[in-house]
C-alpha positions in Angstrom: 38.5 0.3 -24.0 37.6 3.1 -21.6 36.5 2.6 -18.0 33.2 4.0 -17.0 32.7 6.4 -14.3 30.9 5.5 -11.2 29.7 7.5 -8.3 28.3 6.7 -4.8 25.4 9.0 -3.6 22.2 9.2 -1.9 18.7 8.9 -3.5 17.0 12.3 -3.0 14.0 11.7 -5.1 12.3 8.7 -6.8 9.0 10.3 -7.8 9.6 9.6 -11.4 8.9 6.2 -13.1 12.2 4.1 -13.6 14.1 7.2 -12.9 15.8 8.4 -9.4 17.8 11.6 -8.6 21.1 10.6 -6.7 23.0 13.6 -5.0 26.5 12.9 -4.8 28.7 15.0 -2.1 32.4 15.4 -2.4 34.5 17.4 0.1 37.3 19.1 -1.2 39.5 22.3 0.1 38.9 25.7 -1.4 41.4 26.8 -3.9 41.9 29.9 -2.3 40.9 30.0 1.2 41.8 26.5 2.0 38.4 25.8 3.9 36.9 22.3 3.5 33.9 22.6 1.5 31.3 20.3 0.6 30.2 20.3 -3.3 26.9 18.6 -4.2 25.8 17.4 -7.8 22.6 15.8 -8.7 22.2 13.0 -11.3 19.2 11.6 -12.9 19.9 7.7 -13.0 17.8 4.8 -14.6 16.3 2.4 -12.1 14.7 -0.2 -14.2 13.0 -2.2 -11.0 11.8 0.9 -9.1 13.5 -0.7 -6.1 15.6 2.5 -4.8 13.7 4.5 -2.0 14.6 8.1 -0.8 17.6 7.9 1.6 19.3 4.8 -0.1 23.0 4.8 -0.7 23.5 3.5 -4.3 26.3 3.3 -7.1 25.6 4.7 -10.3 27.7 4.0 -13.3 27.9 5.9 -16.5 25.9 4.7 -19.8 24.5 5.7 -23.0 22.0 8.6 -23.1 18.7 7.2 -22.4 16.8 10.5 -22.3 17.3 14.0 -22.5 18.7 14.4 -18.8 19.6 10.6 -17.9 22.9 9.4 -18.5 23.5 7.3 -15.7 22.0 3.7 -14.3 21.9 2.4 -10.8 24.5 -0.6 -10.4 24.2 -1.4 -6.8 21.1 -0.2 -4.5 
């Protein structure tokens, strides 16, 4: 059985119904210049009770496709 991917990020938008946009930041050194850079990715996550607000730190987990862009759901708010 495969383990599901989890990320921790910050809610950047909650304007949709039962959906939040979570921004996940990762710091890593640039492969050539070795300067530490921040990489940001946005994930659309399912929030069944609409309880997440902008700025909340949340944990999201991989799930089956729920819509065209939604493949994550909120695990901890």
